[in-house]
C-alpha positions in Angstrom: 0.0 0.0 0.0 2.8 2.4 0.8 4.5 1.8 -2.5 1.1 2.2 -4.2 0.6 5.7 -2.7 4.2 6.6 -3.3 3.8 5.7 -7.0 0.6 7.8 -7.2 2.2 10.8 -5.5 5.3 10.7 -7.7 3.2 10.5 -10.9 1.0 13.4 -9.5 4.1 15.6 -9.2 4.7 15.0 -12.9 1.1 15.7 -14.0 1.0 18.8 -11.6 3.7 20.5 -13.6 1.3 21.1 -16.5 -1.4 22.9 -14.4 1.4 24.7 -12.5 2.7 25.9 -15.9 -0.6 27.5 -16.6 -1.7 28.7 -13.1 1.6 30.0 -11.6 1.8 33.1 -13.9 -1.9 33.9 -14.3 -1.8 36.8 -11.9 1.2 38.1 -13.9 -0.6 38.3 -17.2 -1.6 42.0 -16.9 2.0 42.8 -15.8 3.4 41.0 -18.8 1.1 42.8 -21.1 2.2 46.2 -19.7 5.9 45.2 -19.7 5.9 44.3 -23.4 3.3 46.9 -24.4 1.0 44.2 -25.9 -2.7 43.4 -25.7 -4.3 41.1 -23.2 -5.1 38.7 -26.1 -1.4 38.6 -27.1 -0.4 37.5 -23.6 -3.1 34.8 -23.6 -1.2 33.4 -26.6 1.4 32.2 -24.2 -1.2 29.9 -22.7 -2.5 28.9 -26.1 0.9 27.9 -27.3 1.6 26.1 -24.0 -1.6 24.0 -24.5 -0.9 23.4 -28.2 2.6 22.2 -27.2 1.1 19.8 -24.7 -1.4 18.4 -27.2 1.2 18.1 -30.0 3.8 16.7 -27.6 1.5 13.9 -26.5 0.7 12.9 -30.0 4.3 13.0 -31.0 5.7 11.2 -27.9 3.0 8.6 -27.3 4.4 6.0 -29.7 7.9 6.9 -28.4 7.1 5.9 -24.9 5.4 2.7 -26.1 8.7 1.9 -27.8 11.3 3.1 -25.4 9.5 2.7 -22.1 8.4 5.4 -19.6 11.4 6.2 -17.4 14.0 7.6 -20.0 11.6 9.9 -21.9 10.1 11.0 -18.5 13.5 12.2 -17.2 14.3 13.9 -20.5 11.0 15.7 -20.4 11.7 17.0 -16.9 15.1 18.4 -18.0 13.5 20.2 -21.0 10.6 21.5 -18.9 13.1 23.0 -16.4 15.3 24.6 -19.0 12.4 26.1 -20.9 11.2 27.6 -17.6 14.5 29.3 -17.2 14.3 30.6 -20.8 10.8 32.0 -20.2 12.0 33.8 -17.1 14.8 35.5 -19.0 12.8 36.3 -22.2 13.7 39.7 -23.6 10.8 39.9 -26.0 7.3 38.7 -26.4 8.4 36.4 -29.3 11.0 34.8 -27.1 8.5 34.2 -24.3 6.0 32.6 -26.8 8.8 30.3 -28.1 9.8 29.2 -24.6 6.2 28.5 -23.6 5.7 26.3 -26.7 8.8 24.3 -25.8 7.7 24.0 -22.2 4.3 22.8 -23.4 6.0 20.1 -25.5 7.9 18.9 -22.5 4.7 19.0 -20.4 2.9 16.8 -23.0 5.7 14.2 -22.8 5.3 14.1 -19.0 1.5 13.8 -19.1 1.6 10.9 -21.6 4.2 9.0 -19.6 2.3 9.5 -16.3 -1.1 8.4 -17.7 0.2 5.4 -19.5 2.1 4.4 -16.4 -1.1 4.2 -14.5 -2.6 1.8 -17.1 0.7 -0.2 -17.1 -0.1 -1.3 -13.5 -3.9 -1.1 -13.1 -7.2 -1.3 -14.9 -10.9 -1.0 -14.3 -12.0 0.2 -10.8 -8.4 0.0 -9.6 -7.3 2.3 -12.4 -10.1 4.7 -11.6 -9.0 4.8 -8.0 -5.4 5.4 -9.0 -6.5 8.2 -11.4 -8.6 9.7 -8.6 -5.6 9.7 -6.2 -3.4 11.2 -8.9 -5.9 13.9 -9.9 -6.6 14.7 -6.2 -3.0 15.4 -5.5 -2.6 17.1 -8.9 -5.6 19.2 -7.9 -3.5 21.0 -5.3 -1.8 22.8 -8.2 -4.9 25.1 -9.0 -5.0 25.9 -5.3 -1.3 26.5 -4.5 0.0 27.8 -7.9 -2.1 31.0 -8.2 -1.7 31.9 -4.5 2.0 31.4 -4.7 2.2 33.1 -8.2 0.2 36.1 -7.0 2.4 36.5 -4.0 5.6 36.1 -6.0 4.4 38.6 -8.7 3.4 41.2 -6.1 6.8 41.1 -4.3 9.3 39.9 -6.9 7.8 40.5 -10.3 6.4 38.3 -13.2 9.8 36.9 -14.1 10.2 35.3 -10.7 6.8 33.6 -11.1 8.1 32.0 -14.3 11.5 31.1 -12.7 9.7 29.3 -9.9 8.5 26.7 -12.5 12.2 25.8 -13.0 12.5 25.0 -9.3 9.4 22.8 -9.4 10.8 21.0 -12.5 14.1 20.3 -10.8 12.3 19.0 -7.7 10.2 16.6 -9.8 13.3 15.5 -11.6 15.1 14.5 -8.4 12.0 12.7 -7.0 11.3 10.8 -10.2 15.0 9.7 -10.4 14.6 7.9 -7.1 10.9 7.0 -6.9 9.7 6.0 -10.4 11.2 2.8 -11.9 10.3 1.6 -15.4 6.7 0.4 -15.6 6.6 -1.0 -19.1 8.3 -4.4 -19.6 10.4 -4.9 -22.7 8.1 -7.7 -24.0 5.1 -5.3 -24.0 6.8 -2.5 -26.0 5.7 -1.8 -29.6 7.9 -1.1 -32.6 8.2 2.5 -33.8 7.2 2.5 -37.4 5.4 5.5 -39.0 2.8 3.5 -40.8 2.2 1.4 -37.8 1.9 4.5 -35.6 -0.6 6.0 -38.0 -2.7 2.8 -38.1 -2.6 2.6 -34.3 -3.9 6.1 -33.9 -6.5 5.5 -36.6 -7.7 2.3 -34.9 -7.9 4.0 -31.5 -9.8 7.0 -32.9 -12.4 4.8 -34.7 -13.4 3.3 -31.4 -16.5 5.1 -30.1 -15.7 3.9 -26.6 -12.5 6.0 -26.9 -13.7 8.9 -29.1 -16.9 9.9 -27.2 -15.4 10.2 -23.7 -12.3 11.9 -25.2 -14.5 14.5 -26.9 -16.3 15.0 -23.7 -13.0 15.6 -22.0 -12.0 18.0 -24.7 -15.1 20.1 -24.1 -14.5 19.9 -20.3 -11.0 21.2 -20.8 -12.3 23.8 -23.2 -14.4 25.1 -20.3 -11.5 24.9 -17.9 -9.0 26.8 -20.0 -11.6 29.4 -21.0 -12.0 30.1 -17.3 -8.2 30.0 -16.6 -7.3 32.4 -19.4 -10.1 34.9 -18.6 -10.1 34.8 -14.8 -7.0 37.0 -14.3 -8.6 39.8 -16.3 -12.0 39.3 -14.8 -10.9 39.3 -11.2 -8.3 42.0 -11.5 -9.7 44.3 -14.2 -13.4 43.9 -13.6 -13.5 43.3 -9.8 -10.3 45.2 -9.0 -8.4 42.5 -7.1 -4.6 42.8 -6.6 -2.4 39.9 -7.9 -2.3 38.2 -4.4 -6.1 38.7 -4.0 -6.7 37.1 -7.4 -4.4 34.2 -6.4 -6.4 33.6 -3.3 -9.8 33.6 -5.0 -8.6 31.6 -7.9 -6.9 29.1 -5.6 -10.0 28.6 -3.4 -12.3 28.0 -6.5 -9.6 25.8 -8.0 -9.4 23.8 -4.9 -12.9 22.6 -5.5 -11.4 20.4 -8.3 -9.6 18.4 -5.7 -12.7 17.9 -3.6 -14.5 16.8 -6.8 -11.8 14.3 -7.6 -12.0 12.9 -4.1 -15.8 12.6 -4.3 -15.5 11.1 -7.8 -13.2 8.3 -6.5 -15.6 7.4 -3.8 -18.7 7.5 -6.0 -17.0 5.3 -8.6 -17.0 2.5 -6.0 -20.8 2.6 -5.7 -22.1 3.9 -9.1 -21.2 3.3 -12.7 -18.3 5.4 -13.9 -20.3 6.8 -16.7 -23.0 8.1 -14.4 -20.4 9.9 -12.3 -19.1 11.7 -15.4 -22.6 12.9 -16.3 -23.3 14.0 -12.7 -20.1 16.0 -12.7 -21.0 17.9 -15.8 -24.5 18.7 -14.5 -22.9 20.3 -11.5 -20.7 22.3 -13.8 -23.8 23.7 -15.6 -25.4 24.6 -12.3 -22.2 26.5 -11.2 -22.0 28.3 -14.5 -25.6 29.4 -14.2 -24.9 30.8 -10.8 -22.0 32.9 -12.3 -24.2 34.3 -15.1 -27.1 35.1 -12.8 -24.8 36.8 -10.3 -23.2 38.9 -13.0 -26.6 40.0 -14.5 -28.3 40.8 -11.2 -25.4 42.2 -9.1 -23.2 43.9 -11.7 -19.9 45.1 -10.2 -20.8 43.6 -6.8 -21.1 40.1 -8.2 -17.6 38.9 -7.0 -18.9 36.6 -4.2 -21.6 35.1 -6.3 -19.3 34.5 -9.2 -16.6 33.0 -7.0 -19.1 30.7 -5.4 -20.5 29.7 -8.8 -17.0 28.8 -10.1 -16.3 26.8 -7.0 -19.4 24.7 -7.8 -18.4 24.4 -11.4 -14.9 23.3 -10.6 -16.2 20.7 -8.1 -18.2 19.2 -11.0 -15.2 19.3 -13.3 -13.2 17.4 -10.7 -16.0 14.9 -10.3 -16.2 14.3 -14.1 -12.6 14.3 -15.2 -11.3 11.0 -13.6 -14.4 9.2 -14.8 -14.0 10.4 -18.4 -10.3 9.6 -18.4 -11.0 6.1 -17.1 -13.7 5.5 -19.8 -11.4 6.6 -22.6 -8.3 4.6 -21.4 -10.4 1.5 -20.6 -11.4 1.3 -24.3 -7.9 -0.1 -25.1 -5.8 -3.0 -23.8 -2.6 -2.4 -25.8 -0.6 0.7 -27.1 -1.6 2.5 -23.9 1.0 5.2 -24.4 -0.5 6.0 -27.9 -4.0 5.9 -26.3 -3.0 8.4 -23.6 -1.3 10.5 -26.3 -4.2 10.7 -28.6 -6.6 11.4 -25.8 -4.4 14.2 -24.4 -3.6 15.8 -27.8 -7.3 15.9 -28.9 -8.5 17.4 -25.6 -5.7 20.0 -25.4 -5.8 20.9 -29.2 -9.5 21.7 -28.9 -9.2 23.3 -25.5 -6.5 25.7 -26.8 -9.2 27.3 -29.0 -10.9 28.6 -25.9 -8.1 31.0 -24.9 -8.2 33.2 -28.0 -12.0 33.1 -27.9 -11.9 34.3 -24.2 -9.5 37.0 -25.3 -12.0 38.3 -27.8 -15.1 38.0 -25.6 -13.7 39.5 -22.4 -13.4 43.1 -23.8 -17.0 42.9 -24.8 -18.1 42.4 -21.2 -18.1 39.7 -18.6 -21.7 38.7 -19.3 -20.8 37.5 -22.8 -17.9 35.4 -21.3 -20.3 33.8 -18.8 -22.7 32.8 -21.5 -19.8 31.4 -23.5 -18.8 29.2 -20.4 -22.4 28.1 -19.8 -22.8 27.0 -23.5 -19.5 25.1 -23.2 -20.7 23.2 -20.2 -23.9 22.3 -22.0 -21.9 20.9 -25.0 -19.9 18.9 -22.5 -23.1 17.4 -21.0 -24.3 16.2 -24.4 -21.0 14.5 -25.2 -20.8 13.0 -21.7 -24.3 11.5 -22.1 -23.3 10.0 -25.5 -20.2 8.5 -23.9 -22.3 7.1 -21.0 -24.6 5.4 -23.5 -21.7 3.9 -25.4 -20.2 2.6 -22.2 -23.5 1.0 -21.1 -23.9 -0.7 -24.5 -20.3 -2.0 -24.3 -20.9 -3.4 -20.8 -24.1 -5.1 -21.9 -22.3 -6.6 -24.9 -19.5 -8.0 -22.7 -22.0 -9.4 -20.3 -23.9 -11.1 -23.1 -20.7 -12.6 -24.4 -19.8 -13.9 -20.9 
């Protein structure tokens, strides 16, 4: 049991680097825009490129970790992530900052695909769902701690220090992984690295409705999440007048609800079908989004408390749904798990990255437009989650009939 928890914690440190990479510098976005004399939408491109790097990195590196194993690529990804964070902290121009964030995103994609595929190397079914829940619960501390720490660092040491702090986290994860994460993929289970075979593997995975539907639901869920992440700094600071440290505290508290949702999701998965947990989580997201919109329309500039409460509810629902949807997508395959994790991650992040420029365009029009945008995104996620749930039930019925 001790080694089981240690394994989950070590993997969580890897997967936490990606949300740390997005949340640590959110409070600094307005400062970065002023420093380089660029628009808010231009600064949001640093997040867009980071997400595109993560998505593309997973697609590129998925077959690689199925061929080479998990440990070597993981350690290489940690080194690149750390060096890219140093580059971002020393960037002399907006173009240099954008390039460093893209490289950092690529490294983050490699880390995500190695972590998720490592879970399926050692567990499946309910055990995998429990392990994913533990991993996401620990990872969920990132949205709580990162914005609080980032806001404090930005207020007292500037935006460059907030980006440099990611290098320290990368180095910490590198040392821990070196000692705590052995290879989880035996040589006899590794697949050859051939371009045609890689393409056919991806095509075969994508054609499976049991994979595609929960992955599209995840993509819409992440679309919502990153629309919130990219717009929240400007909402809380420019609309509601919070300082960077105040923004970090509010964002951290609402983000902490993801952790509570993941804990609840892990417990509910023991008593209810995984697909029903996913649908329930998205319904909670919709309820929270509606609270945000109603608060904004009825309270105007005094809506901060209602909006923060609504987002806390929505993030709880997101935390509830995410492990269930990940488990549904990953359970659709029994081989090429690195490629499965890669395709899942790349699709969800590629689609989710579209939300950041859309948020940048909508926010100047007014917060109400942005809240409507988030509510519609949550409704789309519900439709896809229900389709995924129906597919999962049909698959279970088919397996039971065969048995």
